[in-house]
N, C-alpha and C positions, 0 to 999 in steps of 0.2 A: 489681785489677778482671778482673772474669770475662769469657772469650776466647766470643768471639758467630760463631755461624756459620749462617751462609744459603746456598746453591742461588743461584750467581750466576743459571742457567736459571726460577726463580721471583723473581726482582730483577728481571730483564727479560723478564718473558712478559704485562706489559701493555705493553709499547714496543712499538706500533704499528711503526714504522719499521725499528727492531731484528729482528722478528719478518720483514721483507718483506724487510730483506735476507741475515737467517740464511738463510732459506728457499730466496734467489734463492743461494747461497752455496754448501749444500748443491745444490743442481742441478746448479752447477757441475761441482762437483768429484764428482758421478755422473756429471757426461756426456750431461746429459737435457738441453741443449740449451738453458734460458729467455728466453723473449723479454727482454733491457733495453736497451728504448729508452727506457723510463721512468725510468733509471738511468744509464746512459751508460755506456759500455762494459765487458760485462763483467770478472769480477773474470778477473786472470792468478794462478796458485796455483800456487808456487813447494819443492817436499818437497826438504830437504839432508838424504841423508839417510850416516851412521857408516860404515866401514870394514864393520859388522855388519851394515848394511841396517835398519839401526830408524834409524825418522825423527826428528834429532835440535831442526829448526826449520823452521816453516815460515811465508812470507811470503807477504802476498795478494796485490797493485800491484791495487788498482781506484777510478776514481776515485768511484764513488757514495759510500765513506764522508768523502770530503774534511770536512766537519763536524762527525765524532764525532773524540771527543778521545780519545789511544793505545789508556788503559784499556780502553776499548768497544770497541774493534777487536778487539784481540787476546782480550775475554771471546768476539766474536761466530766471530772465530776457531775457537776453542777448543771452543766449543755447537757448530757445525757437525764440525768434526774427528771431536769425539763420536761424534757421528751418523750419519753414512761412514764413519768410522774401526771404531766401538766403546771399549771401555772400556780394554778393552788394551791397544793402540795409541796411547790419550791419556795412558796412565800415563810411556812414554817418551817426547814430547814434553817438550824443555825449556825450546823458546819458541815464540812466536808473536807474528807483528809484520806490522801490516796501512798499507800504504804508498799513496800515490796515485804518480802519475807523475813528480812536480818533488820526493818525497822519495827515489823509489826513488837516482839517485844516489848517492846518503851510505849507499848499505849497497851500494852496485858490484855492485849485479845484474845 
């Protein structure tokens, strides 16, 4: 069977909720202080670094994506990370996990 390659960004381009959440996550990551009244609380972004200083893992705790599946949350984090940090930093990232407050306890964050 042939391998099909596609861009996550292209796959989600037509999804307005995904694009809105991505824009707000990017704004928070850049410290632009967006208005979050329509999506609940602002996202909490946790970057875990290795001893080398590379960002290995990113956790984002955010109630706004309560209804999104884990794959979509991870894709959203990766898209936002790429936009904020660039392709070179993205190549270092090993894990991107999106959680709600209720799910957070399972990860000891």
